[in-house]
Structures are given as structure tokens and as C-alpha cells.
C-alpha positions, -999 to +999 in steps of 0.1 A: +422+042-285+388+034-297+362+030-270+340-001-271+312+001-297+279+010-280+255+003-308+231+032-302+202+012-316+206-018-294+212+002-263+183+025-270+159-003-276+170-024-246+169+006-223+136+020-235+115-010-246+096-013-213+092+025-210+077+028-245+054-001-246+044-031-225+046-064-243+011-081-248+005-115-232+014-144-254-021-157-253-034-125-271-010-128-300-027-140-332-009-157-360-013-152-398-034-183-405-058-174-377-063-140-391-070-155-426-096-179-411-113-150-395-113-131-428-128-161-446-156-164-421-163-126-417-151-106-446-180-087-461-165-084-496-161-122-498-196-128-485-209-104-512-189-122-539-204-155-528-239-141-529-232-126-563-221-160-576-252-176-561-273-152-582-252-156-614-253-194-614-291-193-617-288-183-653-281-219-662-314-234-650-332-204-663-317-209-698-322-247-697-359-241-689-364-228-724-355-263-738-377-283-714-415-290-716-438-262-705-471-272-689-498-246-682-534-247-671-562-223-669-599-217-664-624-192-677-658-181-664-678-157-686-713-145-693-721-151-730-748-130-747-759-142-782-782-126-806-795-139-839-813-117-864-834-144-880-854-154-862-849-125-838-838-138-805-814-131-777-799-157-753-777-151-722-757-180-708-729-185-682-699-202-697-671-222-680-641-239-694-608-255-683-577-262-703-542-276-700-514-271-726-482-289-729-455-276-752-422-292-760-396-273-781-383-294-809-361-269-827-352-237-809-317-228-820-318-195-802-326-211-768-299-237-773-272-211-778-286-191-749-282-222-728-245-226-739-239-189-732-254-194-697-230-222-689-201-201-699-214-173-677-216-197-648-180-209-653-169-172-656-187-164-623-171-194-606-136-183-616-143-147-605-154-160-571-122-181-569-102-150-578-119-131-550-111-159-526-075-159-538-073-121-535-084-124-498-052-144-491-031-116-504-053-090-486-048-108-454-011-110-458-009-073-468-029-062-438-010-085-414+024-075-425+015-038-427+008-041-390+043-056-385+058-030-408+043-001-389+053-017-355+089-020-366+088+015-380+075+027-346+102+008-328+130+023-349+114+058-345+114+053-307+150+043-308+158+073-330+140+096-306+159+081-276+193+085-294+186+122-302+174+127-266+207+113-254+226+135-278+206+165-266+215+157-230+252+154-239+251+187-258+236+204-227+263+189-205+291+200-229+276+235-231+274+237-193+311+230-189+321+252-219+330+224-243+305+234-270+284+264-279+247+271-280+245+260-316+251+224-307+223+225-282+199+240-307+208+216-334+203+187-310+170+201-298+158+204-334+167+168-342+150+156-311+118+175-317+116+162-352+122+126-340+095+131-314+070+143-340+079+113-363+073+090-334+038+104-329+030+099-365+044+063-364+021+055-335-009+066-354+002+044-384+003+014-361-033+022-350-044+027-386-028-007-396-047-025-368-079-008-379-074-021-414-070-056-400-102-052-380-121-040-412-109-071-430-120-096-404-145-078-382-124-089-352-104-069-326-067-076-322-044-065-295-012-079-310+000-103-336+030-126-340+060-111-357+083-125-384+118-137-374+149-124-391+159-159-401+132-161-427+150-175-458+155-147-484+156-167-517+150-160-554+117-173-569+117-209-579+121-214-608+141-182-613+129-178-649+105-151-658+093-170-689+082-200-668+062-177-645+046-160-675+037-194-691+022-205-658+002-173-655-012-177-690-025-211-680-036-205-645-043-169-638-079-169-626-089-136-640-075-145-674-093-178-674-125-160-665-120-137-695-118-167-718-153-178-707-165-142-712-154-144-748-170-178-752-202-165-737-202-136-762-197-160-791-227-181-780-248-150-776-239-139-811-251-173-824-283-169-803-290-136-820-283-150-855-307-178-847-335-152-844-337-156-882-344-193-880-378-210-878-390-227-846-408-259-841-427-271-811-448-301-802-481-290-786-506-310-767-538-294-755-568-306-735-600-284-731-632-291-713-661-268-709-696-259-721-703-252-757-705-214-752-671-212-736-654-233-762-672-218-791-681-249-810-709-247-836-743-258-821-757-285-843-792-280-828-816-252-837-814-220-817-844-228-797-831-262-786-811-266-755-779-246-761-751-263-743-737-292-726-701-300-717-676-305-745-641-321-742-614-316-768-579-330-771-553-316-796-519-330-805-498-314-832-468-295-844-465-257-844-441-241-869-432-205-867-412-187-894-399-152-887-403-129-916-399-094-905-395-079-870-388-043-878-351-049-880-348-060-843-330-092-850-304-077-874-298-049-848-292-075-821-268-094-843-248-062-849-248-055-812-235-089-804-207-086-829-196-054-811-199-070-777-178-100-788-151-076-801-152-058-768-148-090-748-119-101-770-101-068-766-106-068-729-092-103-727-061-092-747-057-061-725-059-083-694-034-109-709-009-081-715-014-068-680-009-102-665+023-107-685+036-073-674+027-078-637+043-113-637+075-101-652+076-070-629+070-091-598+096-116-608+121-088-611+108-073-578+114-105-558+150-108-572+156-072-564+142-076-529+165-106-523+195-084-531+182-054-512+175-073-480+212-082-478+223-048-489+200-030-464+212-052-436+248-044-444+238-007-446+227-008-410+260-022-399+279+003-419+258+032-407+262+021-371+299+020-375+298+054-391+278+068-361+303+054-337+332+068-356+315+102-360+308+104-323+345+096-316+355+123-340+331+147-323+347+139-289+382+147-302+371+178-322+374+166-358+336+164-364+308+188-354+274+181-340+257+183-374+279+154-386+268+133-356+231+141-360+232+134-398+250+101-391+224+090-366+196+101-389+210+081-417+214+051-394+177+050-385+167+056-421+187+025-430+169+005-403+135+014-417+146+007-452+158-028-441+125-037-425+105-023-454+125-044-478+119-075-457+081-071-459+083-061-495+100-094-502+073-114-485+044-096-502+060-095-536+064-133-534+027-137-527+018-112-555+039-132-579+021-164-570-012-146-574-003-134-608+007-169-618-026-183-603-008-205-578-014-186-546-032-207-520-037-208-482-008-231-479+015-202-487+003-185-455+008-217-436+044-218-448+050-183-435+037-192-400+068-214-395+088-181-393+065-163-369+077-156-334+050-161-307+066-137-282+076-111-307+082-077-292+088-050-318+108-028-294+133-056-291+130-077-322+129-051-350+166-057-357+185-089-364+199-103-331+234-106-344+236-070-356+256-057-326+284-082-330+285-077-368+288-039-364+314-042-337+335-066-358+333-041-387+345-012-366+374-032-351+384-042-386+390-006-396+427+004-396 
């Protein structure tokens, strides 16, 4: 007669949870949205990106300044020494002058195209900042769920160690009464030692995951809220790769930024070509000073008083026609052609990468949906296999190696199940990022499935797993 299913996982977790780790107080558990807000306020990479955008957007007023009036003023103080051969005489005078010049560009094609390029650079920088802000959403989710992943992995590793410890104790008891040989004890001891080593590594991985969360937000966390097993595992909507690719082509932030990079390169090329064109400025100039400083011809004889203040106002047009600059302009045009080609090729490479990533992530989410259900069923089947193998060992049809292998496979399936759950969550977010639709609301949606009193040592498995596994075992002929 089959003995009642014990569910090694459930028993191990329930009996050892308090011994392995004390649950943190509810008040110290942080949710996903709170972590994201801390990241927005304190993330160094985001702060650097914002500063970079603040610097880059200044190219627009700098370029626009080349099209606006330019007003300058100056003053000059000098000693003037004048000599005349006939009659022989030398005069020394102190000269002072003041001037103001106003210049308004009327035709500066190069500066106009430079201004257009600057506006494109500004739009590109704004989109790149938005892409960085969007990436922070994904970084937050990855860091948060990596903590949960590592905690669940630690919990399953603890349960595995406890199961092998129980098996070692049973092997020692059977050896003491002569029901097994020393080989069973040694095999059990080896499995227990390996599980113990794995648990130590898993504990370090939890600490490392929390450290990454601290680096992201510059905040210390004791524990975070966990995800419940009732999270809906659904295919992407719409479940059509082409729709996601079309959305990505329209909304992917990095791809949109590359469009402005190409446009900026086109305007820069026009700017360089305009170096061959003439320029026309309106110039107004006012000067005031003594005659020596301004250099006007003295109508009086040399011996007469040499000076007096002079004022002069000038208003006119200034035309400049470039003829030859040593080949500089032609070289800059060739350089701009090459840079335009580079930006176009980079945009095409990025477009292909976005299409590839979007299609791959769409497939990944659908695969994750199927895997979560399959991995869950795998736990049930492996638990039933463990129970059946233990029964066979008791009656002598199975050996200790069979039991240990079955238990090892069981806990491997547990870790695979939890890894697939978190892969599903993150792949969904990555798909939305590729399509350009990822936003903080996606994190808010996930918080509905967070458990405030989540304890990894108790909650790393679905709560109905025991009954499902027992039902499967009873259904066997």
C-alpha cells in the first residue's frame, strides 16, 4: 500500500524556514515602484545623462547666435609719434578713441544650416535621454527580480540540503541496523556535502543581488516584496510579431534618435557646401576720438593745432566672396559626405537590430508562457517520482543512487520553474522597451501581484503544489 505523499519540498520548507532565516518585518519590505522612484531620484547614470542633455541642448542657442545681430564696443589709448621730412618736424601726441559696431547677417547660408543641424542634435539628445530614462525602468525591474530570483534559488537550495540531510540520516540508521551498506552512507554524504556547498554559493548570490539594487538606487534594502504565483502568464497582446515590429519601427527611442542623427548629418553637409557661397552682412559703426587715433587727414598745416575730437558714423553692406581657402572647404564637404554615409549605415544597423530583438523577444515571451506551465508540471511529476523512488528503495527495487538522482532532479525543476517565471516578466518588459512602449505604468501593473508578507522560504513554490502532486501519485495504477 502506498504511504501518504510527504512532498519533500513542502515538508523541508515548512520545517526549516524559521531555522534558515527569520522573516523581515512587513514595514521594511519595499515594493517595485518605490525602488524605481529611488532609482529616478538617486541613479548616477541617469543624473549624468540629464547633465549631458543639458550640455547638448545648448548647441541650439549657440548656433542661433550666428544669425542674430552682433554688437561690440571697444576703446583704444595710444601714444602717436609723427615725423615729417619737409619741413623737418616731429610731434608726439596721446590718442584716444571709442567705437561700437553692430553687424546683422543678411545672407549666411552656412550658419542657417548649422542652426538646422543644431536643432536636430537637440532632438536626438532629448530622445537619447528618454531612452536612458526608459532603460532605467528595465534596469530597476531586472535588479528587483534578480533579488527575488536569487532568494527563491536560495530557498530551494536550502530545501534540497534539508532533503539530502534527511536522506543521510536515514542511510545512517539503515546502516546501523544492517539494512544497507556503507556505500549508501557515502553516496548520501556526498550529495549532502554538495547541496551544502551550493547553499553557501546561493546565499552569496542573494547578497550580490541586493548589492546591485543598492548600486542602482544608493539605498539600503533589507527585504523586498515578492511576486505571487497567481501572476497571469499570458501571451503578448497582440500576439503578432509583425505588429510589434511595426510599433518598434515607429516608436523605438534609439531608432528615432538615429533618424535625427542622419538629419543632422544632412544639414551639416549643406553647411559645408555653403562654404563656397558669398556672405552678406549689414554693418553699422560709430567711432569717436581724437584725430590721431582715428587717422583722418589733418586739413591744417603741421604747425597748427593737431587734433580735436572727431565723430564718425558708418552704415553699409559688407559682401564677402570666398575664392580659395587652400582646399579646406572641399575637404570638409568630402568629410561630411562620409559622415552622412556613416550615420545612415549606423541607422540601418540599428533598425535591423531592433527588428531582430523585437522578433526574438516576442518568441521568448511565447516560449516563457509555455515553459512556466511545463516547468510547474515538471515539479509535480518529479515530486511524484521522488516519492515513488523512495518507496521502491524501501522495498528493495531501487538503490540509493536512484533516490538521490530523483531528489536532485526535483530541485533542479524547482529552480527552472522559478527562473522561467522571472524570465517571463523581464522578457515582457524587454519586448515593450524594444517597441518603445515601456513606461512606469508597467511597473505599477506588476505591483498588483506583489505579496507584502512574502517569505522566500515558504513562498517559492505554488501553494497548491502539494495537493496537485498527491493527486498525480494517487492517479497512478
